[in-house]
C-alpha positions as a LaTeX table, in Angstrom:
\begin{tabular}{lrrr}
\hline
Residue & $x$ (\AA) & $y$ (\AA) & $z$ (\AA) \\
\hline
Unk1 & $-3.82$ & 6.52 & 20.13 \\
Unk2 & $-0.89$ & 7.99 & 18.29 \\
Unk3 & 2.74 & 7.02 & 18.24 \\
Unk4 & 3.73 & 10.53 & 17.19 \\
Unk5 & 2.26 & 12.77 & 19.87 \\
Unk6 & 3.78 & 13.04 & 23.34 \\
Unk7 & 5.78 & 9.88 & 22.79 \\
Unk8 & 6.98 & 8.40 & 26.12 \\
Unk9 & 10.71 & 8.06 & 26.73 \\
Unk10 & 10.27 & 4.31 & 27.12 \\
Unk11 & 9.58 & 4.02 & 23.37 \\
Unk12 & 12.78 & 5.76 & 22.31 \\
Unk13 & 14.88 & 2.63 & 22.87 \\
Unk14 & 12.47 & 0.11 & 21.33 \\
Unk15 & 13.45 & $-1.61$ & 18.06 \\
Unk16 & 11.90 & 0.12 & 15.07 \\
Unk17 & 9.49 & $-1.54$ & 12.68 \\
Unk18 & 7.53 & $-0.51$ & 9.58 \\
Unk19 & 4.56 & $-2.26$ & 7.96 \\
Unk20 & 3.98 & $-2.80$ & 4.25 \\
Unk21 & 0.74 & $-4.09$ & 2.72 \\
Unk22 & 0.80 & $-5.48$ & $-0.82$ \\
Unk23 & $-2.25$ & $-6.17$ & $-2.95$ \\
Unk24 & $-4.64$ & $-4.82$ & $-5.55$ \\
Unk25 & $-6.41$ & $-2.05$ & $-3.58$ \\
Unk26 & $-9.08$ & $-1.91$ & $-6.26$ \\
Unk27 & $-10.52$ & 0.08 & $-4.59$ \\
Unk28 & $-8.85$ & 0.69 & $-1.19$ \\
Unk29 & $-11.35$ & 0.20 & 1.63 \\
Unk30 & $-11.35$ & 1.55 & 5.20 \\
Unk31 & $-10.38$ & $-1.94$ & 6.41 \\
Unk32 & $-7.14$ & $-1.73$ & 4.45 \\
Unk33 & $-6.21$ & 1.26 & 6.58 \\
Unk34 & $-7.69$ & $-0.14$ & 9.79 \\
Unk35 & $-5.24$ & $-3.05$ & 9.57 \\
Unk36 & $-2.38$ & $-0.59$ & 9.96 \\
Unk37 & $-3.97$ & 1.04 & 13.00 \\
Unk38 & $-4.75$ & $-2.32$ & 14.63 \\
Unk39 & $-1.17$ & $-3.50$ & 14.10 \\
Unk40 & 0.40 & $-0.31$ & 15.42 \\
Unk41 & $-1.77$ & $-0.37$ & 18.53 \\
Unk42 & $-0.79$ & $-3.97$ & 19.22 \\
Unk43 & 2.96 & $-3.39$ & 18.96 \\
Unk44 & 2.99 & $-0.13$ & 20.89 \\
Unk45 & 0.55 & $-1.15$ & 23.64 \\
Unk46 & 2.60 & $-4.29$ & 24.23 \\
Unk47 & 5.74 & $-2.17$ & 24.30 \\
Unk48 & 7.69 & $-4.35$ & 21.90 \\
Unk49 & 8.42 & $-1.98$ & 19.01 \\
Unk50 & 8.27 & 1.60 & 17.85 \\
Unk51 & 6.23 & 1.75 & 14.64 \\
Unk52 & 7.78 & 4.32 & 12.30 \\
Unk53 & 5.60 & 4.02 & 9.23 \\
Unk54 & 3.07 & 2.21 & 7.10 \\
Unk55 & 3.39 & 1.59 & 3.35 \\
Unk56 & 0.72 & 0.58 & 0.83 \\
Unk57 & 2.14 & $-0.96$ & $-2.35$ \\
Unk58 & $-0.43$ & $-1.65$ & $-5.08$ \\
Unk59 & 0.36 & $-4.49$ & $-7.47$ \\
Unk60 & 1.48 & $-4.07$ & $-11.07$ \\
Unk61 & $-1.14$ & $-3.88$ & $-13.82$ \\
Unk62 & 0.20 & $-7.10$ & $-15.35$ \\
Unk63 & $-1.03$ & $-9.04$ & $-12.32$ \\
Unk64 & $-4.20$ & $-9.29$ & $-14.37$ \\
Unk65 & $-6.74$ & $-10.03$ & $-11.63$ \\
Unk66 & $-10.41$ & $-9.59$ & $-12.55$ \\
Unk67 & $-11.69$ & $-6.19$ & $-11.46$ \\
Unk68 & $-8.22$ & $-4.65$ & $-11.34$ \\
Unk69 & $-8.47$ & $-0.95$ & $-12.16$ \\
Unk70 & $-5.47$ & 0.70 & $-13.89$ \\
Unk71 & $-2.58$ & 1.37 & $-11.51$ \\
Unk72 & $-2.86$ & 5.11 & $-12.16$ \\
Unk73 & $-6.38$ & 5.04 & $-10.72$ \\
Unk74 & $-5.53$ & 2.68 & $-7.87$ \\
Unk75 & $-2.61$ & 4.85 & $-6.78$ \\
Unk76 & $-4.77$ & 7.96 & $-6.97$ \\
Unk77 & $-7.41$ & 6.31 & $-4.78$ \\
Unk78 & $-4.83$ & 5.18 & $-2.20$ \\
Unk79 & $-3.46$ & 8.75 & $-2.04$ \\
Unk80 & $-6.97$ & 10.01 & $-1.35$ \\
Unk81 & $-7.64$ & 7.28 & 1.22 \\
Unk82 & $-4.51$ & 8.06 & 3.27 \\
Unk83 & $-4.92$ & 11.84 & 3.26 \\
Unk84 & $-6.18$ & 11.78 & 6.83 \\
Unk85 & $-3.30$ & 9.60 & 8.07 \\
Unk86 & $-0.06$ & 11.02 & 9.42 \\
Unk87 & 1.91 & 7.81 & 8.93 \\
Unk88 & 0.42 & 5.56 & 6.21 \\
Unk89 & 1.73 & 6.36 & 2.73 \\
Unk90 & 1.56 & 5.14 & $-0.86$ \\
Unk91 & 4.50 & 3.50 & $-2.61$ \\
Unk92 & 4.11 & 3.45 & $-6.39$ \\
Unk93 & 7.47 & 1.72 & $-6.95$ \\
Unk94 & 5.87 & $-1.63$ & $-7.71$ \\
Unk95 & 3.48 & $-0.32$ & $-10.36$ \\
Unk96 & 6.31 & 1.44 & $-12.19$ \\
Unk97 & 8.37 & $-1.71$ & $-12.66$ \\
Unk98 & 8.50 & $-3.33$ & $-16.12$ \\
Unk99 & 6.38 & $-6.26$ & $-14.97$ \\
Unk100 & 4.62 & $-7.82$ & $-12.00$ \\
Unk101 & 6.92 & $-8.25$ & $-9.00$ \\
Unk102 & 6.95 & $-11.06$ & $-6.46$ \\
Unk103 & 6.07 & $-9.96$ & $-2.94$ \\
Unk104 & 9.52 & $-10.96$ & $-1.73$ \\
Unk105 & 11.12 & $-8.56$ & $-4.25$ \\
Unk106 & 8.84 & $-5.72$ & $-3.14$ \\
Unk107 & 9.80 & $-6.28$ & 0.49 \\
Unk108 & 13.48 & $-6.44$ & $-0.38$ \\
Unk109 & 13.41 & $-3.14$ & $-2.27$ \\
Unk110 & 11.67 & $-1.21$ & 0.48 \\
Unk111 & 13.72 & $-2.79$ & 3.30 \\
Unk112 & 16.98 & $-1.98$ & 1.52 \\
Unk113 & 15.92 & 1.57 & 0.74 \\
Unk114 & 14.92 & 2.24 & 4.34 \\
Unk115 & 18.20 & 1.16 & 5.84 \\
Unk116 & 20.38 & 2.56 & 3.05 \\
Unk117 & 18.71 & 5.92 & 3.65 \\
Unk118 & 19.47 & 5.76 & 7.37 \\
Unk119 & 23.11 & 4.87 & 6.75 \\
Unk120 & 23.76 & 7.34 & 3.90 \\
Unk121 & 22.94 & 10.85 & 5.15 \\
Unk122 & 23.16 & 13.81 & 2.81 \\
Unk123 & 22.76 & 11.93 & $-0.47$ \\
Unk124 & 19.36 & 13.27 & $-1.54$ \\
Unk125 & 20.78 & 15.55 & $-4.22$ \\
Unk126 & 22.85 & 12.75 & $-5.74$ \\
Unk127 & 20.04 & 10.20 & $-5.91$ \\
Unk128 & 17.17 & 12.53 & $-6.71$ \\
Unk129 & 14.04 & 13.32 & $-4.67$ \\
Unk130 & 13.08 & 10.97 & $-1.85$ \\
Unk131 & 10.13 & 8.64 & $-2.45$ \\
Unk132 & 6.85 & 9.78 & $-0.95$ \\
Unk133 & 6.41 & 6.56 & 1.03 \\
Unk134 & 9.52 & 7.16 & 3.16 \\
Unk135 & 8.52 & 7.75 & 6.82 \\
Unk136 & 9.61 & 10.94 & 8.54 \\
Unk137 & 12.33 & 11.13 & 11.18 \\
Unk138 & 14.16 & 7.96 & 10.18 \\
Unk139 & 17.58 & 9.50 & 10.79 \\
Unk140 & 16.74 & 10.48 & 14.36 \\
Unk141 & 18.30 & 7.13 & 15.22 \\
Unk142 & 20.92 & 4.96 & 13.53 \\
Unk143 & 19.49 & 1.52 & 14.33 \\
Unk144 & 18.01 & $-0.45$ & 11.40 \\
Unk145 & 14.30 & $-0.77$ & 10.68 \\
Unk146 & 12.60 & $-4.14$ & 10.33 \\
Unk147 & 10.01 & $-4.21$ & 7.57 \\
Unk148 & 7.09 & $-6.60$ & 8.10 \\
Unk149 & 4.41 & $-7.72$ & 5.68 \\
Unk150 & 0.98 & $-6.70$ & 6.97 \\
Unk151 & $-1.87$ & $-8.89$ & 5.77 \\
Unk152 & $-5.14$ & $-10.55$ & 6.58 \\
Unk153 & $-5.57$ & $-14.21$ & 7.48 \\
Unk154 & $-6.58$ & $-14.96$ & 3.89 \\
Unk155 & $-3.02$ & $-14.34$ & 2.73 \\
Unk156 & $-1.69$ & $-16.69$ & 5.39 \\
Unk157 & $-4.14$ & $-19.33$ & 4.19 \\
Unk158 & $-3.13$ & $-18.75$ & 0.57 \\
Unk159 & 0.36 & $-20.08$ & 1.33 \\
Unk160 & $-1.21$ & $-23.55$ & 1.34 \\
Unk161 & $-2.73$ & $-23.22$ & $-2.17$ \\
Unk162 & $-0.67$ & $-25.46$ & $-4.51$ \\
Unk163 & 1.32 & $-23.47$ & $-7.08$ \\
Unk164 & 0.27 & $-20.04$ & $-5.84$ \\
Unk165 & 3.46 & $-19.26$ & $-3.91$ \\
Unk166 & 7.01 & $-20.47$ & $-4.44$ \\
Unk167 & 8.15 & $-22.20$ & $-1.25$ \\
Unk168 & 11.44 & $-20.32$ & $-1.31$ \\
Unk169 & 9.53 & $-17.01$ & $-1.41$ \\
Unk170 & 7.42 & $-17.99$ & 1.59 \\
Unk171 & 10.53 & $-18.91$ & 3.56 \\
Unk172 & 12.31 & $-15.71$ & 2.52 \\
Unk173 & 9.36 & $-13.52$ & 3.55 \\
Unk174 & 8.77 & $-15.17$ & 6.91 \\
Unk175 & 12.40 & $-15.66$ & 7.89 \\
Unk176 & 13.89 & $-12.32$ & 6.77 \\
Unk177 & 10.94 & $-9.97$ & 7.23 \\
Unk178 & 8.07 & $-11.48$ & 9.15 \\
Unk179 & 4.29 & $-11.39$ & 8.99 \\
Unk180 & 1.78 & $-9.32$ & 10.91 \\
Unk181 & $-1.54$ & $-11.09$ & 10.39 \\
Unk182 & $-4.85$ & $-9.41$ & 11.27 \\
Unk183 & $-7.33$ & $-12.20$ & 11.97 \\
Unk184 & $-11.05$ & $-12.36$ & 12.50 \\
Unk185 & $-12.54$ & $-13.29$ & 15.84 \\
Unk186 & $-13.25$ & $-17.02$ & 15.77 \\
Unk187 & $-10.74$ & $-17.84$ & 13.03 \\
Unk188 & $-7.97$ & $-20.33$ & 13.60 \\
Unk189 & $-4.75$ & $-19.08$ & 11.94 \\
Unk190 & $-2.69$ & $-21.22$ & 14.31 \\
Unk191 & $-4.00$ & $-24.25$ & 12.40 \\
Unk192 & $-2.50$ & $-23.01$ & 9.13 \\
Unk193 & 0.82 & $-22.35$ & 10.84 \\
Unk194 & 0.81 & $-25.81$ & 12.40 \\
Unk195 & 0.07 & $-27.46$ & 9.05 \\
Unk196 & 2.99 & $-25.71$ & 7.34 \\
Unk197 & 6.53 & $-26.82$ & 8.11 \\
Unk198 & 7.94 & $-23.49$ & 6.90 \\
Unk199 & 5.53 & $-21.35$ & 8.93 \\
Unk200 & 6.08 & $-23.49$ & 12.02 \\
Unk201 & 9.85 & $-23.19$ & 11.63 \\
Unk202 & 9.65 & $-19.38$ & 11.65 \\
Unk203 & 6.54 & $-18.87$ & 13.76 \\
Unk204 & 8.46 & $-16.54$ & 16.06 \\
Unk205 & 8.38 & $-14.08$ & 13.13 \\
Unk206 & 4.61 & $-14.29$ & 12.73 \\
Unk207 & 2.49 & $-11.93$ & 14.82 \\
Unk208 & $-1.21$ & $-12.85$ & 15.02 \\
Unk209 & $-3.55$ & $-10.01$ & 16.01 \\
Unk210 & $-7.28$ & $-10.47$ & 16.47 \\
Unk211 & $-9.50$ & $-7.74$ & 15.07 \\
Unk212 & $-12.26$ & $-7.42$ & 17.64 \\
Unk213 & $-14.28$ & $-4.98$ & 15.50 \\
Unk214 & $-15.40$ & $-7.07$ & 12.51 \\
Unk215 & $-15.47$ & $-5.43$ & 9.09 \\
Unk216 & $-16.34$ & $-7.72$ & 6.20 \\
Unk217 & $-16.30$ & $-4.99$ & 3.55 \\
Unk218 & $-13.89$ & $-6.11$ & 0.84 \\
Unk219 & $-12.85$ & $-4.55$ & $-2.45$ \\
Unk220 & $-14.62$ & $-7.32$ & $-4.37$ \\
Unk221 & $-17.86$ & $-6.65$ & $-2.47$ \\
Unk222 & $-17.62$ & $-2.93$ & $-3.22$ \\
Unk223 & $-17.02$ & $-3.65$ & $-6.92$ \\
Unk224 & $-20.03$ & $-5.98$ & $-6.99$ \\
Unk225 & $-22.31$ & $-3.36$ & $-5.47$ \\
Unk226 & $-21.03$ & $-0.66$ & $-7.80$ \\
Unk227 & $-21.52$ & $-2.90$ & $-10.81$ \\
Unk228 & $-25.13$ & $-3.47$ & $-9.76$ \\
Unk229 & $-25.76$ & 0.24 & $-9.37$ \\
Unk230 & $-26.16$ & 0.02 & $-5.60$ \\
Unk231 & $-24.93$ & 2.58 & $-3.11$ \\
Unk232 & $-21.54$ & 2.08 & $-1.44$ \\
Unk233 & $-21.62$ & 5.29 & 0.54 \\
Unk234 & $-20.03$ & 4.79 & 3.99 \\
Unk235 & $-18.30$ & 1.65 & 2.69 \\
Unk236 & $-15.58$ & 3.75 & 1.05 \\
Unk237 & $-13.94$ & 7.02 & 1.98 \\
Unk238 & $-15.96$ & 9.80 & 0.34 \\
Unk239 & $-12.91$ & 11.05 & $-1.55$ \\
Unk240 & $-12.29$ & 7.57 & $-2.96$ \\
Unk241 & $-15.96$ & 7.11 & $-3.85$ \\
Unk242 & $-16.08$ & 10.47 & $-5.63$ \\
Unk243 & $-12.99$ & 9.48 & $-7.61$ \\
Unk244 & $-14.58$ & 6.17 & $-8.63$ \\
Unk245 & $-17.68$ & 7.98 & $-9.82$ \\
Unk246 & $-15.77$ & 10.73 & $-11.60$ \\
Unk247 & $-13.56$ & 8.25 & $-13.47$ \\
Unk248 & $-16.39$ & 5.80 & $-14.15$ \\
Unk249 & $-14.49$ & 2.86 & $-12.63$ \\
Unk250 & $-16.01$ & $-0.58$ & $-12.03$ \\
Unk251 & $-18.83$ & $-0.04$ & $-14.55$ \\
Unk252 & $-20.45$ & 2.81 & $-12.67$ \\
Unk253 & $-21.99$ & 5.85 & $-14.28$ \\
Unk254 & $-19.73$ & 8.89 & $-14.46$ \\
Unk255 & $-20.38$ & 11.89 & $-12.26$ \\
Unk256 & $-22.96$ & 14.23 & $-13.65$ \\
Unk257 & $-23.72$ & 17.84 & $-12.80$ \\
Unk258 & $-21.23$ & 17.82 & $-9.94$ \\
Unk259 & $-23.13$ & 15.19 & $-7.94$ \\
Unk260 & $-22.32$ & 11.56 & $-7.27$ \\
Unk261 & $-24.91$ & 9.48 & $-9.10$ \\
Unk262 & $-25.07$ & 5.71 & $-9.34$ \\
Unk263 & $-26.87$ & 3.88 & $-12.12$ \\
Unk264 & $-29.81$ & 3.17 & $-9.83$ \\
Unk265 & $-29.27$ & 5.19 & $-6.64$ \\
Unk266 & $-30.83$ & 3.82 & $-3.50$ \\
Unk267 & $-31.64$ & 5.70 & $-0.31$ \\
\hline
\end{tabular}
């Protein structure tokens, strides 16, 4: 389904929402993009919100996670991955900051920019070109846009890991923005909400959506296969895979003679 073709009149008065996903995206997988589609379907089928855009914000290079490709490459791969989407876009704001940014700060920047843009028409020439992640048609209406953090259940569970998140950041994210959590069939995210006083306090701002079409392909799995010289065709978008091969990312052999060749190609 599409929220941009033959949009029913009933959606014109719905509150507007945008999704942002933060993470490494090293490399971006089809499931990263599927989360956006699953979330948009849920909100629009239930008739609660009009989804105006999706934003992918790769983390800063200084995050330092194992297997993290340079941000230049990760941004290039995200651009390739979203080429077929009319509404999911890359934001490279985070990677261009002087250092790693907390998720709360990333949300705050994008939320403020969205609503400042709506309320300040005609200022493009003063402030320079608009960022590529900005959804189209935002000024068709004057009401504000609510930005929500889109994530998998693993991020929700990570809130309980001692020292990983500042409690004030968790409260800020859930209370002022909200979470859209894509969960696996059979998982129990309600348990993690129940066991957290902060998440329970703001559970009205947490949307749990079950993904009924399981996809266990993660970036770490793709990197492992690539490092072993095994094929990842059909696990990544072809454009992304060709980029990985061409740039020799994740310890793979560079492209030779115009064909994509792994160290030990398998049929």
